[in-house]
C-alpha positions, 0 to 999 in steps of 0.5 A: 843629341846625346845630351838630350837623351841623357837629359831624358833619361835623367827625367825618367830616373827622377820620376821613377825615384819619386814614384818609389819614394811615394810607394815606400811612404804609402807602405810605411803609412799603411804599416804604421796606421792601426787597422780599425777594430772589427768592433769599432762602433759595434753595439749589441743587445744581450738579453738576460734575466733580472737579478744577480745576472745584472751584476755579472753582465756589468762586468762582462760589458766592461771587459767587452768595452776594452775590446771595442764591443759595446754591450747593452743588456736587456732585462727579462723576467720570463724565461719565454721572452729572451728567445722570442726577442732573439729570433725576432732580431730585437736582441743580438744574443741572450744568456739564460738557458741550458741546452734541454730548454733550448732544444724544447723551444726549437722543437716548439717554435722552430727557432734558429738559435745556437749555443756559442759559449758556456757560462755557469751551472746552477744545480737544481735542488730540493728545498724545504723549511719543514724537514731536515732530510729527504727521509723525513718527508712524510706520506702525502707530502706536497712537493712543488716542481717547475712546470716548464718541460725541461725543468720539470723533467729535471726536477722529477729526476732529482725526486727519482734519485732520492727514491721518492718516485720512479719514472718509466724506463727510458724516460728522457730529460723531458719527463712529466708527471705522467711518466711516474710509475711508482710513488710509494709515499703517495706524494702530490707533485704540484706543477708551478711556474719556475719562479713561483715554486721557491716563493711558495715554499712555506705552503709546500712540504718541499719544492724543487727550485732552480738555484737562481730562483732560490736566491730570489726567493730568499732560500739558503743552501742550508734549506736544500736537502738534495740536489742533482749531480754536478758531474756531466751536468747537461744543464750548463747555461750558455750564451746563444745567438742566431745561427747565422751569427755564430761565426761572427767576430763580435760573437767570439769577443762576446764569449771571451768577455764572459769567459775570463778570471775577472768575470769569474771572480764577480760570478763567485761573489754574486752566487756565493757557491750556489752557481759554478762557472761552467767553461 
């Protein structure tokens, strides 16, 4: 009887030992096996504007690929399209706009889009091929400005800063020509599509041109006779996503894939000082 009890105890002990070994092995395997990346096989589409940004985002995509996130860029040529595509879910993120522009788009269309990480700032400037300074601009000059709400207000503020016009007191960043209260040189302000102002510079006395469009239009910094202040500039561009994705891990990876020294070096190379990193 005693022998059987001992034998039974031996079997129990052996089973327990084997179980313990199995648990230990599983624990070691679990510890040693790499956890799958959150972005394993994760692909996203990012809307950007055609041109220089394509060079920047090739580097961003390379940086993201090292972290397991595949980026496919979707190229646009019209500022209104990237937010429409993002809202419809045709792309996962975009990178082309500043906050005043997005605020206006949300007000107009009810978009559910939020900023998640800054990229760069391109100080808007007054360009001309006819005059060397603002003081030389004559009476009756024709000055082109972008006609979209946020950039028109931005352009008019530059003209006000240079003493060419005065805007109604309390006018915000969405000022229009209707808000001009004083125009001592009787300047004709011609509202044009943002992409057209720079290309029309030879037909204008001067034009307020976004820096990215100035580059596309062949304008050089030497032809810029005034620009908006850089300090506390509200027009920093950023990466945007739908608000229900703002805390997603892939969004954090996307932002960090842009905000690094490798991308900054490419940014500086491409924009030659006309744009500045803004993070």
